[in-house]
Biopython code that builds the backbone (N, CA, C, O; Angstrom):
import numpy as np
from Bio.PDB.StructureBuilder import StructureBuilder

atoms = [
    (1, "MET", "N", (191.041, 237.073, 20.306)),
    (1, "MET", "CA", (190.350, 237.523, 19.112)),
    (1, "MET", "C", (191.230, 238.545, 18.381)),
    (1, "MET", "O", (192.002, 239.272, 19.006)),
    (2, "ILE", "N", (191.105, 238.587, 17.094)),
    (2, "ILE", "CA", (191.889, 239.496, 16.270)),
    (2, "ILE", "C", (191.261, 240.891, 16.308)),
    (2, "ILE", "O", (190.044, 241.039, 16.205)),
    (3, "GLY", "N", (192.103, 241.897, 16.455)),
    (3, "GLY", "CA", (191.630, 243.274, 16.496)),
    (3, "GLY", "C", (191.769, 243.947, 15.141)),
    (3, "GLY", "O", (192.427, 243.434, 14.236)),
    (4, "TRP", "N", (191.133, 245.111, 15.022)),
    (4, "TRP", "CA", (191.153, 245.820, 13.741)),
    (4, "TRP", "C", (192.559, 246.245, 13.337)),
    (4, "TRP", "O", (192.905, 246.200, 12.157)),
    (5, "GLY", "N", (193.362, 246.652, 14.297)),
    (5, "GLY", "CA", (194.738, 247.033, 13.970)),
    (5, "GLY", "C", (195.512, 245.892, 13.348)),
    (5, "GLY", "O", (196.231, 246.078, 12.366)),
    (6, "GLN", "N", (195.364, 244.710, 13.921)),
    (6, "GLN", "CA", (196.043, 243.526, 13.394)),
    (6, "GLN", "C", (195.469, 243.133, 12.033)),
    (6, "GLN", "O", (196.209, 242.695, 11.152)),
    (7, "ILE", "N", (194.164, 243.284, 11.860)),
    (7, "ILE", "CA", (193.531, 242.970, 10.571)),
    (7, "ILE", "C", (194.116, 243.853, 9.476)),
    (7, "ILE", "O", (194.517, 243.358, 8.423)),
    (8, "PHE", "N", (194.167, 245.166, 9.722)),
    (8, "PHE", "CA", (194.665, 246.083, 8.698)),
    (8, "PHE", "C", (196.174, 245.944, 8.493)),
    (8, "PHE", "O", (196.661, 246.083, 7.372)),
    (9, "TYR", "N", (196.912, 245.671, 9.564)),
    (9, "TYR", "CA", (198.349, 245.422, 9.442)),
    (9, "TYR", "C", (198.598, 244.201, 8.558)),
    (9, "TYR", "O", (199.422, 244.250, 7.646)),
    (10, "GLY", "N", (197.890, 243.115, 8.828)),
    (10, "GLY", "CA", (198.059, 241.892, 8.045)),
    (10, "GLY", "C", (197.697, 242.082, 6.584)),
    (10, "GLY", "O", (198.388, 241.581, 5.697)),
    (11, "ALA", "N", (196.608, 242.808, 6.331)),
    (11, "ALA", "CA", (196.195, 243.054, 4.947)),
    (11, "ALA", "C", (197.212, 243.931, 4.221)),
    (11, "ALA", "O", (197.533, 243.678, 3.060)),
    (12, "ALA", "N", (197.717, 244.955, 4.894)),
    (12, "ALA", "CA", (198.720, 245.826, 4.276)),
    (12, "ALA", "C", (200.010, 245.057, 3.997)),
    (12, "ALA", "O", (200.604, 245.197, 2.928)),
    (13, "LEU", "N", (200.436, 244.252, 4.958)),
    (13, "LEU", "CA", (201.646, 243.450, 4.773)),
    (13, "LEU", "C", (201.470, 242.456, 3.627)),
    (13, "LEU", "O", (202.381, 242.267, 2.822)),
    (14, "THR", "N", (200.313, 241.827, 3.554)),
    (14, "THR", "CA", (200.025, 240.898, 2.459)),
    (14, "THR", "C", (200.090, 241.615, 1.116)),
    (14, "THR", "O", (200.630, 241.075, 0.151)),
    (15, "THR", "N", (199.547, 242.818, 1.048)),
    (15, "THR", "CA", (199.560, 243.590, -0.194)),
    (15, "THR", "C", (200.988, 243.951, -0.598)),
    (15, "THR", "O", (201.343, 243.856, -1.773)),
    (16, "ILE", "N", (201.797, 244.360, 0.357)),
    (16, "ILE", "CA", (203.192, 244.725, 0.064)),
    (16, "ILE", "C", (203.985, 243.511, -0.416)),
    (16, "ILE", "O", (204.710, 243.594, -1.407)),
    (17, "VAL", "N", (203.850, 242.395, 0.278)),
    (17, "VAL", "CA", (204.583, 241.185, -0.123)),
    (17, "VAL", "C", (204.097, 240.700, -1.490)),
    (17, "VAL", "O", (204.901, 240.257, -2.310)),
    (18, "THR", "N", (202.794, 240.778, -1.738)),
    (18, "THR", "CA", (202.256, 240.390, -3.047)),
    (18, "THR", "C", (202.848, 241.266, -4.142)),
    (18, "THR", "O", (203.232, 240.762, -5.197)),
    (19, "ALA", "N", (202.926, 242.566, -3.903)),
    (19, "ALA", "CA", (203.518, 243.471, -4.892)),
    (19, "ALA", "C", (204.968, 243.093, -5.170)),
    (19, "ALA", "O", (205.393, 243.065, -6.326)),
    (20, "LEU", "N", (205.721, 242.806, -4.127)),
    (20, "LEU", "CA", (207.125, 242.419, -4.308)),
    (20, "LEU", "C", (207.251, 241.117, -5.097)),
    (20, "LEU", "O", (208.100, 241.006, -5.981)),
    (21, "VAL", "N", (206.418, 240.144, -4.781)),
    (21, "VAL", "CA", (206.465, 238.857, -5.489)),
    (21, "VAL", "C", (206.073, 239.035, -6.953)),
    (21, "VAL", "O", (206.730, 238.489, -7.839)),
    (22, "PHE", "N", (205.014, 239.789, -7.213)),
    (22, "PHE", "CA", (204.570, 239.967, -8.594)),
    (22, "PHE", "C", (205.592, 240.741, -9.420)),
    (22, "PHE", "O", (205.843, 240.391, -10.574)),
    (23, "VAL", "N", (206.180, 241.780, -8.851)),
    (23, "VAL", "CA", (207.100, 242.626, -9.615)),
    (23, "VAL", "C", (208.485, 241.996, -9.739)),
    (23, "VAL", "O", (209.070, 242.006, -10.822)),
    (24, "PHE", "N", (209.017, 241.449, -8.646)),
    (24, "PHE", "CA", (210.406, 240.980, -8.674)),
    (24, "PHE", "C", (210.570, 239.492, -8.966)),
    (24, "PHE", "O", (211.613, 239.082, -9.476)),
    (25, "VAL", "N", (209.578, 238.685, -8.657)),
    (25, "VAL", "CA", (209.680, 237.248, -8.927)),
    (25, "VAL", "C", (209.016, 236.912, -10.258)),
    (25, "VAL", "O", (209.624, 236.266, -11.113)),
    (26, "ARG", "N", (207.779, 237.345, -10.433)),
    (26, "ARG", "CA", (207.059, 237.050, -11.681)),
    (26, "ARG", "C", (207.376, 238.030, -12.800)),
    (26, "ARG", "O", (207.041, 237.787, -13.959)),
    (27, "ARG", "N", (208.017, 239.131, -12.454)),
    (27, "ARG", "CA", (208.340, 240.187, -13.433)),
    (27, "ARG", "C", (207.074, 240.749, -14.082)),
    (27, "ARG", "O", (207.062, 241.075, -15.269)),
    (28, "GLU", "N", (206.040, 240.852, -13.304)),
    (28, "GLU", "CA", (204.748, 241.358, -13.788)),
    (28, "GLU", "C", (204.749, 242.875, -13.654)),
    (28, "GLU", "O", (204.962, 243.403, -12.563)),
    (29, "ARG", "N", (204.512, 243.574, -14.753)),
    (29, "ARG", "CA", (204.511, 245.038, -14.726)),
    (29, "ARG", "C", (203.171, 245.626, -15.175)),
    (29, "ARG", "O", (202.948, 246.830, -15.047)),
    (30, "SER", "N", (202.306, 244.807, -15.686)),
    (30, "SER", "CA", (201.043, 245.280, -16.240)),
    (30, "SER", "C", (200.094, 245.749, -15.142)),
    (30, "SER", "O", (199.824, 245.021, -14.187)),
    (31, "ARG", "N", (199.594, 246.970, -15.290)),
    (31, "ARG", "CA", (198.596, 247.481, -14.343)),
    (31, "ARG", "C", (197.333, 246.642, -14.364)),
    (31, "ARG", "O", (196.646, 246.502, -13.352)),
    (32, "GLN", "N", (197.035, 246.086, -15.530)),
    (32, "GLN", "CA", (195.847, 245.245, -15.681)),
    (32, "GLN", "C", (195.925, 244.011, -14.777)),
    (32, "GLN", "O", (194.892, 243.469, -14.386)),
    (33, "VAL", "N", (197.112, 243.573, -14.451)),
    (33, "VAL", "CA", (197.310, 242.446, -13.533)),
    (33, "VAL", "C", (197.537, 242.945, -12.106)),
    (33, "VAL", "O", (196.934, 242.430, -11.165)),
    (34, "LEU", "N", (198.398, 243.935, -11.946)),
    (34, "LEU", "CA", (198.790, 244.368, -10.603)),
    (34, "LEU", "C", (197.641, 244.968, -9.799)),
    (34, "LEU", "O", (197.506, 244.678, -8.610)),
    (35, "ILE", "N", (196.822, 245.790, -10.422)),
    (35, "ILE", "CA", (195.743, 246.445, -9.670)),
    (35, "ILE", "C", (194.761, 245.434, -9.090)),
    (35, "ILE", "O", (194.499, 245.484, -7.889)),
    (36, "PRO", "N", (194.201, 244.511, -9.890)),
    (36, "PRO", "CA", (193.277, 243.546, -9.272)),
    (36, "PRO", "C", (193.962, 242.576, -8.312)),
    (36, "PRO", "O", (193.365, 242.167, -7.316)),
    (37, "ALA", "N", (195.202, 242.206, -8.602)),
    (37, "ALA", "CA", (195.917, 241.291, -7.703)),
    (37, "ALA", "C", (196.164, 241.943, -6.350)),
    (37, "ALA", "O", (195.961, 241.316, -5.310)),
    (38, "LEU", "N", (196.596, 243.188, -6.361)),
    (38, "LEU", "CA", (196.871, 243.880, -5.104)),
    (38, "LEU", "C", (195.587, 244.245, -4.369)),
    (38, "LEU", "O", (195.554, 244.246, -3.138)),
    (39, "ALA", "N", (194.533, 244.554, -5.113)),
    (39, "ALA", "CA", (193.235, 244.806, -4.469)),
    (39, "ALA", "C", (192.744, 243.553, -3.756)),
    (39, "ALA", "O", (192.221, 243.633, -2.645)),
    (40, "ALA", "N", (192.911, 242.405, -4.388)),
    (40, "ALA", "CA", (192.512, 241.135, -3.762)),
    (40, "ALA", "C", (193.389, 240.817, -2.560)),
    (40, "ALA", "O", (192.904, 240.302, -1.553)),
    (41, "ALA", "N", (194.687, 241.123, -2.663)),
    (41, "ALA", "CA", (195.600, 240.882, -1.543)),
    (41, "ALA", "C", (195.229, 241.732, -0.334)),
    (41, "ALA", "O", (195.477, 241.335, 0.805)),
    (42, "LEU", "N", (194.646, 242.880, -0.572)),
    (42, "LEU", "CA", (194.203, 243.742, 0.521)),
    (42, "LEU", "C", (192.830, 243.323, 1.044)),
    (42, "LEU", "O", (192.637, 243.180, 2.252)),
    (43, "LEU", "N", (191.882, 243.127, 0.135)),
    (43, "LEU", "CA", (190.492, 242.893, 0.540)),
    (43, "LEU", "C", (190.201, 241.467, 0.985)),
    (43, "LEU", "O", (189.312, 241.258, 1.810)),
    (44, "GLY", "N", (190.922, 240.484, 0.464)),
    (44, "GLY", "CA", (190.689, 239.097, 0.878)),
    (44, "GLY", "C", (190.916, 238.892, 2.368)),
    (44, "GLY", "O", (190.019, 238.417, 3.065)),
    (45, "PRO", "N", (192.107, 239.245, 2.878)),
    (45, "PRO", "CA", (192.339, 239.093, 4.317)),
    (45, "PRO", "C", (191.421, 239.964, 5.181)),
    (45, "PRO", "O", (190.980, 239.533, 6.246)),
    (46, "ILE", "N", (191.134, 241.184, 4.724)),
    (46, "ILE", "CA", (190.225, 242.035, 5.498)),
    (46, "ILE", "C", (188.857, 241.386, 5.596)),
    (46, "ILE", "O", (188.249, 241.376, 6.666)),
    (47, "THR", "N", (188.368, 240.842, 4.487)),
    (47, "THR", "CA", (187.037, 240.232, 4.468)),
    (47, "THR", "C", (186.929, 239.094, 5.474)),
    (47, "THR", "O", (186.031, 239.094, 6.316)),
    (48, "TRP", "N", (187.834, 238.128, 5.392)),
    (48, "TRP", "CA", (187.744, 236.966, 6.282)),
    (48, "TRP", "C", (187.980, 237.347, 7.737)),
    (48, "TRP", "O", (187.252, 236.897, 8.622)),
    (49, "ASN", "N", (188.979, 238.164, 7.991)),
    (49, "ASN", "CA", (189.275, 238.523, 9.370)),
    (49, "ASN", "C", (188.193, 239.408, 9.978)),
    (49, "ASN", "O", (187.974, 239.367, 11.188)),
    (50, "ALA", "N", (187.512, 240.208, 9.156)),
    (50, "ALA", "CA", (186.373, 240.988, 9.656)),
    (50, "ALA", "C", (185.230, 240.063, 10.066)),
    (50, "ALA", "O", (184.555, 240.313, 11.065)),
    (51, "VAL", "N", (185.014, 239.002, 9.303)),
    (51, "VAL", "CA", (183.995, 238.009, 9.673)),
    (51, "VAL", "C", (184.356, 237.377, 11.014)),
    (51, "VAL", "O", (183.505, 237.268, 11.896)),
    (52, "LEU", "N", (185.599, 236.964, 11.171)),
    (52, "LEU", "CA", (186.030, 236.366, 12.437)),
    (52, "LEU", "C", (185.932, 237.359, 13.591)),
    (52, "LEU", "O", (185.538, 236.998, 14.700)),
    (53, "HIS", "N", (186.290, 238.598, 13.326)),
    (53, "HIS", "CA", (186.209, 239.624, 14.366)),
    (53, "HIS", "C", (184.763, 239.804, 14.825)),
    (53, "HIS", "O", (184.480, 239.853, 16.022)),
    (54, "ARG", "N", (183.870, 239.899, 13.871)),
    (54, "ARG", "CA", (182.453, 240.115, 14.197)),
    (54, "ARG", "C", (181.846, 238.898, 14.881)),
    (54, "ARG", "O", (181.058, 239.039, 15.817)),
    (55, "ALA", "N", (182.206, 237.712, 14.423)),
    (55, "ALA", "CA", (181.618, 236.481, 14.960)),
    (55, "ALA", "C", (182.298, 236.013, 16.243)),
    (55, "ALA", "O", (181.774, 235.143, 16.938)),
    (56, "GLY", "N", (183.452, 236.579, 16.561)),
    (56, "GLY", "CA", (184.185, 236.135, 17.745)),
    (56, "GLY", "C", (184.724, 234.729, 17.583)),
    (56, "GLY", "O", (184.637, 233.915, 18.503)),
    (57, "GLY", "N", (185.281, 234.439, 16.416)),
    (57, "GLY", "CA", (185.742, 233.082, 16.095)),
    (57, "GLY", "C", (187.089, 232.726, 16.677)),
    (57, "GLY", "O", (188.030, 232.461, 15.930)),
    (58, "ASN", "N", (187.206, 232.712, 17.986)),
    (58, "ASN", "CA", (188.490, 232.401, 18.629)),
    (58, "ASN", "C", (188.989, 230.997, 18.324)),
    (58, "ASN", "O", (190.200, 230.775, 18.296)),
    (59, "GLY", "N", (188.099, 230.048, 18.095)),
    (59, "GLY", "CA", (188.503, 228.676, 17.817)),
    (59, "GLY", "C", (189.240, 228.513, 16.502)),
    (59, "GLY", "O", (189.872, 227.482, 16.276)),
    (60, "PHE", "N", (189.173, 229.505, 15.633)),
    (60, "PHE", "CA", (189.847, 229.438, 14.341)),
    (60, "PHE", "C", (191.330, 229.767, 14.438)),
    (60, "PHE", "O", (192.071, 229.548, 13.480)),
    (61, "PHE", "N", (191.775, 230.285, 15.573)),
    (61, "PHE", "CA", (193.146, 230.768, 15.720)),
    (61, "PHE", "C", (194.088, 229.768, 16.373)),
    (61, "PHE", "O", (195.161, 230.154, 16.837)),
    (62, "VAL", "N", (193.720, 228.509, 16.420)),
    (62, "VAL", "CA", (194.547, 227.480, 17.050)),
    (62, "VAL", "C", (195.481, 226.876, 15.998)),
    (62, "VAL", "O", (195.028, 226.233, 15.050)),
    (63, "ASP", "N", (196.788, 227.089, 16.176)),
    (63, "ASP", "CA", (197.776, 226.557, 15.236)),
    (63, "ASP", "C", (197.988, 225.066, 15.478)),
    (63, "ASP", "O", (197.881, 224.584, 16.606)),
    (64, "ILE", "N", (198.291, 224.343, 14.392)),
    (64, "ILE", "CA", (198.636, 222.938, 14.575)),
    (64, "ILE", "C", (200.008, 222.867, 15.251)),
    (64, "ILE", "O", (200.822, 223.774, 15.073)),
    (65, "PRO", "N", (200.276, 221.828, 16.008)),
    (65, "PRO", "CA", (201.553, 221.737, 16.724)),
    (65, "PRO", "C", (202.689, 221.233, 15.831)),
    (65, "PRO", "O", (203.288, 220.194, 16.109)),
    (66, "PHE", "N", (202.978, 221.962, 14.776)),
    (66, "PHE", "CA", (204.048, 221.615, 13.845)),
    (66, "PHE", "C", (204.831, 222.895, 13.584)),
    (66, "PHE", "O", (204.430, 223.712, 12.755)),
    (67, "LYS", "N", (205.932, 223.071, 14.278)),
    (67, "LYS", "CA", (206.680, 224.332, 14.281)),
    (67, "LYS", "C", (207.078, 224.852, 12.892)),
    (67, "LYS", "O", (207.009, 226.062, 12.673)),
    (68, "PRO", "N", (207.490, 223.999, 11.948)),
    (68, "PRO", "CA", (207.882, 224.543, 10.648)),
    (68, "PRO", "C", (206.725, 225.186, 9.868)),
    (68, "PRO", "O", (206.950, 226.077, 9.049)),
    (69, "PHE", "N", (205.501, 224.742, 10.118)),
    (69, "PHE", "CA", (204.346, 225.290, 9.396)),
    (69, "PHE", "C", (203.140, 225.321, 10.339)),
    (69, "PHE", "O", (202.251, 224.476, 10.237)),
    (70, "PRO", "N", (203.109, 226.294, 11.256)),
    (70, "PRO", "CA", (202.065, 226.345, 12.289)),
    (70, "PRO", "C", (200.761, 226.966, 11.783)),
    (70, "PRO", "O", (200.373, 228.047, 12.226)),
    (71, "ILE", "N", (200.099, 226.292, 10.871)),
    (71, "ILE", "CA", (198.896, 226.816, 10.230)),
    (71, "ILE", "C", (197.666, 226.605, 11.115)),
    (71, "ILE", "O", (197.593, 225.643, 11.879)),
    (72, "SER", "N", (196.714, 227.508, 10.999)),
    (72, "SER", "CA", (195.444, 227.399, 11.723)),
    (72, "SER", "C", (194.304, 227.454, 10.705)),
    (72, "SER", "O", (194.522, 227.697, 9.518)),
    (73, "TRP", "N", (193.077, 227.223, 11.197)),
    (73, "TRP", "CA", (191.911, 227.349, 10.313)),
    (73, "TRP", "C", (191.791, 228.780, 9.812)),
    (73, "TRP", "O", (191.412, 229.007, 8.663)),
    (74, "GLN", "N", (192.107, 229.732, 10.654)),
    (74, "GLN", "CA", (192.038, 231.136, 10.257)),
    (74, "GLN", "C", (192.982, 231.399, 9.092)),
    (74, "GLN", "O", (192.603, 232.070, 8.132)),
    (75, "ASP", "N", (194.194, 230.885, 9.160)),
    (75, "ASP", "CA", (195.166, 231.051, 8.078)),
    (75, "ASP", "C", (194.662, 230.406, 6.788)),
    (75, "ASP", "O", (194.748, 230.989, 5.708)),
    (76, "THR", "N", (194.139, 229.197, 6.926)),
    (76, "THR", "CA", (193.673, 228.435, 5.766)),
    (76, "THR", "C", (192.548, 229.156, 5.045)),
    (76, "THR", "O", (192.589, 229.329, 3.827)),
    (77, "VAL", "N", (191.546, 229.572, 5.802)),
    (77, "VAL", "CA", (190.395, 230.227, 5.172)),
    (77, "VAL", "C", (190.780, 231.607, 4.651)),
    (77, "VAL", "O", (190.190, 232.080, 3.679)),
    (78, "ASP", "N", (191.741, 232.251, 5.265)),
    (78, "ASP", "CA", (192.243, 233.516, 4.737)),
    (78, "ASP", "C", (192.767, 233.309, 3.316)),
    (78, "ASP", "O", (192.479, 234.103, 2.421)),
    (79, "GLY", "N", (193.534, 232.245, 3.115)),
    (79, "GLY", "CA", (194.025, 231.932, 1.773)),
    (79, "GLY", "C", (192.904, 231.596, 0.807)),
    (79, "GLY", "O", (192.944, 231.991, -0.358)),
    (80, "ILE", "N", (191.900, 230.864, 1.287)),
    (80, "ILE", "CA", (190.772, 230.477, 0.431)),
    (80, "ILE", "C", (189.957, 231.695, 0.015)),
    (80, "ILE", "O", (189.617, 231.842, -1.158)),
    (81, "VAL", "N", (189.644, 232.562, 0.963)),
    (81, "VAL", "CA", (188.868, 233.768, 0.646)),
    (81, "VAL", "C", (189.664, 234.674, -0.288)),
    (81, "VAL", "O", (189.108, 235.244, -1.227)),
    (82, "THR", "N", (190.949, 234.807, -0.035)),
    (82, "THR", "CA", (191.785, 235.627, -0.911)),
    (82, "THR", "C", (191.841, 235.038, -2.316)),
    (82, "THR", "O", (191.831, 235.779, -3.299)),
    (83, "PHE", "N", (191.898, 233.721, -2.419)),
    (83, "PHE", "CA", (191.865, 233.074, -3.737)),
    (83, "PHE", "C", (190.554, 233.386, -4.455)),
    (83, "PHE", "O", (190.559, 233.680, -5.650)),
    (84, "ALA", "N", (189.444, 233.325, -3.743)),
    (84, "ALA", "CA", (188.142, 233.616, -4.353)),
    (84, "ALA", "C", (188.071, 235.065, -4.829)),
    (84, "ALA", "O", (187.636, 235.333, -5.949)),
    (85, "VAL", "N", (188.495, 235.992, -3.984)),
    (85, "VAL", "CA", (188.464, 237.409, -4.353)),
    (85, "VAL", "C", (189.402, 237.666, -5.534)),
    (85, "VAL", "O", (189.034, 238.373, -6.472)),
    (86, "ALA", "N", (190.594, 237.105, -5.494)),
    (86, "ALA", "CA", (191.555, 237.287, -6.587)),
    (86, "ALA", "C", (191.036, 236.676, -7.887)),
    (86, "ALA", "O", (191.241, 237.245, -8.960)),
    (87, "SER", "N", (190.373, 235.536, -7.805)),
    (87, "SER", "CA", (189.812, 234.901, -9.004)),
    (87, "SER", "C", (188.773, 235.795, -9.656)),
    (87, "SER", "O", (188.743, 235.930, -10.879)),
    (88, "VAL", "N", (187.924, 236.404, -8.848)),
    (88, "VAL", "CA", (186.895, 237.303, -9.387)),
    (88, "VAL", "C", (187.539, 238.553, -9.978)),
    (88, "VAL", "O", (187.265, 238.907, -11.125)),
    (89, "PHE", "N", (188.389, 239.218, -9.209)),
    (89, "PHE", "CA", (189.001, 240.465, -9.680)),
    (89, "PHE", "C", (189.853, 240.245, -10.927)),
    (89, "PHE", "O", (189.728, 240.981, -11.906)),
    (90, "LEU", "N", (190.713, 239.237, -10.892)),
    (90, "LEU", "CA", (191.568, 238.965, -12.050)),
    (90, "LEU", "C", (190.761, 238.423, -13.222)),
    (90, "LEU", "O", (191.068, 238.714, -14.378)),
    (91, "GLY", "N", (189.732, 237.637, -12.929)),
    (91, "GLY", "CA", (188.874, 237.119, -13.995)),
    (91, "GLY", "C", (188.170, 238.224, -14.758)),
    (91, "GLY", "O", (188.016, 238.148, -15.977)),
    (92, "ILE", "N", (187.744, 239.250, -14.041)),
    (92, "ILE", "CA", (187.101, 240.400, -14.694)),
    (92, "ILE", "C", (188.133, 241.215, -15.468)),
    (92, "ILE", "O", (187.899, 241.590, -16.616)),
    (93, "ALA", "N", (189.264, 241.486, -14.843)),
    (93, "ALA", "CA", (190.289, 242.322, -15.477)),
    (93, "ALA", "C", (190.951, 241.640, -16.673)),
    (93, "ALA", "O", (191.336, 242.302, -17.636)),
    (94, "LEU", "N", (191.083, 240.320, -16.607)),
    (94, "LEU", "CA", (191.783, 239.569, -17.658)),
    (94, "LEU", "C", (190.831, 238.632, -18.391)),
    (94, "LEU", "O", (191.191, 237.496, -18.703)),
    (95, "ARG", "N", (189.639, 239.096, -18.661)),
    (95, "ARG", "CA", (188.607, 238.208, -19.221)),
    (95, "ARG", "C", (188.969, 237.636, -20.592)),
    (95, "ARG", "O", (188.397, 236.626, -21.001)),
    (96, "ARG", "N", (189.882, 238.243, -21.290)),
    (96, "ARG", "CA", (190.287, 237.724, -22.600)),
    (96, "ARG", "C", (191.522, 236.810, -22.510)),
    (96, "ARG", "O", (191.939, 236.225, -23.510)),
    (97, "GLU", "N", (192.090, 236.695, -21.328)),
    (97, "GLU", "CA", (193.261, 235.840, -21.104)),
    (97, "GLU", "C", (192.819, 234.395, -20.865)),
    (97, "GLU", "O", (191.680, 234.162, -20.462)),
    (98, "PRO", "N", (193.692, 233.435, -21.102)),
    (98, "PRO", "CA", (193.365, 232.036, -20.792)),
    (98, "PRO", "C", (193.083, 231.867, -19.295)),
    (98, "PRO", "O", (193.721, 232.491, -18.448)),
    (99, "SER", "N", (192.121, 231.016, -19.004)),
    (99, "SER", "CA", (191.721, 230.826, -17.603)),
    (99, "SER", "C", (192.865, 230.286, -16.747)),
    (99, "SER", "O", (192.942, 230.587, -15.556)),
    (100, "GLY", "N", (193.741, 229.500, -17.336)),
    (100, "GLY", "CA", (194.880, 228.978, -16.589)),
    (100, "GLY", "C", (195.779, 230.086, -16.061)),
    (100, "GLY", "O", (196.291, 229.997, -14.945)),
    (101, "ARG", "N", (195.969, 231.115, -16.851)),
    (101, "ARG", "CA", (196.778, 232.264, -16.406)),
    (101, "ARG", "C", (196.088, 232.980, -15.250)),
    (101, "ARG", "O", (196.727, 233.333, -14.259)),
    (102, "VAL", "N", (194.793, 233.190, -15.381)),
    (102, "VAL", "CA", (194.036, 233.882, -14.331)),
    (102, "VAL", "C", (194.104, 233.097, -13.023)),
    (102, "VAL", "O", (194.354, 233.667, -11.961)),
    (103, "ILE", "N", (193.882, 231.796, -13.107)),
    (103, "ILE", "CA", (193.887, 230.960, -11.904)),
    (103, "ILE", "C", (195.287, 230.888, -11.289)),
    (103, "ILE", "O", (195.423, 230.896, -10.066)),
    (104, "SER", "N", (196.320, 230.819, -12.117)),
    (104, "SER", "CA", (197.676, 230.766, -11.551)),
    (104, "SER", "C", (198.036, 232.078, -10.855)),
    (104, "SER", "O", (198.708, 232.062, -9.824)),
    (105, "LEU", "N", (197.603, 233.199, -11.399)),
    (105, "LEU", "CA", (197.838, 234.482, -10.737)),
    (105, "LEU", "C", (197.055, 234.568, -9.429)),
    (105, "LEU", "O", (197.578, 235.028, -8.414)),
    (106, "ALA", "N", (195.800, 234.123, -9.459)),
    (106, "ALA", "CA", (194.973, 234.133, -8.244)),
    (106, "ALA", "C", (195.562, 233.211, -7.182)),
    (106, "ALA", "O", (195.556, 233.538, -5.996)),
    (107, "ALA", "N", (196.067, 232.065, -7.609)),
    (107, "ALA", "CA", (196.679, 231.129, -6.660)),
    (107, "ALA", "C", (197.934, 231.726, -6.029)),
    (107, "ALA", "O", (198.212, 231.486, -4.853)),
    (108, "LEU", "N", (198.684, 232.492, -6.794)),
    (108, "LEU", "CA", (199.874, 233.138, -6.246)),
    (108, "LEU", "C", (199.490, 234.177, -5.189)),
    (108, "LEU", "O", (200.122, 234.257, -4.135)),
    (109, "VAL", "N", (198.462, 234.967, -5.472)),
    (109, "VAL", "CA", (197.983, 235.940, -4.481)),
    (109, "VAL", "C", (197.554, 235.214, -3.210)),
    (109, "VAL", "O", (197.887, 235.642, -2.104)),
    (110, "ALA", "N", (196.816, 234.115, -3.366)),
    (110, "ALA", "CA", (196.334, 233.343, -2.214)),
    (110, "ALA", "C", (197.490, 232.721, -1.434)),
    (110, "ALA", "O", (197.472, 232.708, -0.203)),
    (111, "ALA", "N", (198.487, 232.211, -2.140)),
    (111, "ALA", "CA", (199.640, 231.604, -1.463)),
    (111, "ALA", "C", (200.398, 232.640, -0.636)),
    (111, "ALA", "O", (200.824, 232.359, 0.484)),
    (112, "VAL", "N", (200.560, 233.826, -1.190)),
    (112, "VAL", "CA", (201.223, 234.894, -0.432)),
    (112, "VAL", "C", (200.400, 235.239, 0.804)),
    (112, "VAL", "O", (200.950, 235.387, 1.896)),
    (113, "ALA", "N", (199.082, 235.369, 0.636)),
    (113, "ALA", "CA", (198.214, 235.689, 1.779)),
    (113, "ALA", "C", (198.329, 234.625, 2.866)),
    (113, "ALA", "O", (198.422, 234.947, 4.051)),
    (114, "LEU", "N", (198.323, 233.374, 2.463)),
    (114, "LEU", "CA", (198.428, 232.274, 3.424)),
    (114, "LEU", "C", (199.761, 232.317, 4.167)),
    (114, "LEU", "O", (199.793, 232.233, 5.395)),
    (115, "LEU", "N", (200.849, 232.447, 3.433)),
    (115, "LEU", "CA", (202.178, 232.428, 4.054)),
    (115, "LEU", "C", (202.424, 233.644, 4.947)),
    (115, "LEU", "O", (203.020, 233.523, 6.018)),
    (116, "VAL", "N", (201.968, 234.802, 4.506)),
    (116, "VAL", "CA", (202.101, 235.992, 5.352)),
    (116, "VAL", "C", (201.290, 235.811, 6.624)),
    (116, "VAL", "O", (201.741, 236.172, 7.711)),
    (117, "ASP", "N", (200.098, 235.252, 6.488)),
    (117, "ASP", "CA", (199.244, 235.032, 7.657)),
    (117, "ASP", "C", (199.883, 234.039, 8.628)),
    (117, "ASP", "O", (199.879, 234.263, 9.839)),
    (118, "VAL", "N", (200.422, 232.965, 8.109)),
    (118, "VAL", "CA", (201.027, 231.938, 8.972)),
    (118, "VAL", "C", (202.262, 232.473, 9.695)),
    (118, "VAL", "O", (202.427, 232.236, 10.892)),
    (119, "TYR", "N", (203.121, 233.184, 8.987)),
    (119, "TYR", "CA", (204.426, 233.525, 9.546)),
    (119, "TYR", "C", (204.590, 234.959, 10.052)),
    (119, "TYR", "O", (205.534, 235.241, 10.790)),
    (120, "CYS", "N", (203.695, 235.865, 9.672)),
    (120, "CYS", "CA", (203.955, 237.278, 9.987)),
    (120, "CYS", "C", (202.961, 237.953, 10.922)),
    (120, "CYS", "O", (203.269, 239.006, 11.480)),
    (121, "TYR", "N", (201.773, 237.374, 11.108)),
    (121, "TYR", "CA", (200.844, 238.012, 12.054)),
    (121, "TYR", "C", (199.852, 237.035, 12.599)),
    (121, "TYR", "O", (198.999, 237.406, 13.406)),
]
sb = StructureBuilder()
sb.init_structure("model")
sb.init_model(0)
sb.init_chain("A")
sb.init_seg("    ")
for serial, (resi, resn, name, xyz) in enumerate(atoms, 1):
    if name == "N":
        sb.init_residue(resn, " ", resi, " ")
    sb.init_atom(name, np.array(xyz, "f"), 0.0, 1.0, " ", f" {name:<3s}", serial, name[0])
structure = sb.get_structure()
């Protein structure tokens, strides 16, 4: 089962990697984008992993036997929950922006969360 230390480590790492991707890859500097994106990168993984911690969802932590991409249900749903949280946060913050931009930003946050979860913790 995942412990609180690992939950907070993973969320912090996801937030740091998301910040690096948004600033250095996407060249995003707007606080209006960065604050909700980074908040979602922190709270999405905490939310899902706290549910698993409380429910004792050990069956979610089984990786598929494919070494290049050893994803589990826990990793997958972490990305999904992070996408949902990012969609809400960015949708509120960027309500006057085209929905395609909001969804692409939310998808990027979710992709980072998924990849960090699969490969880093």
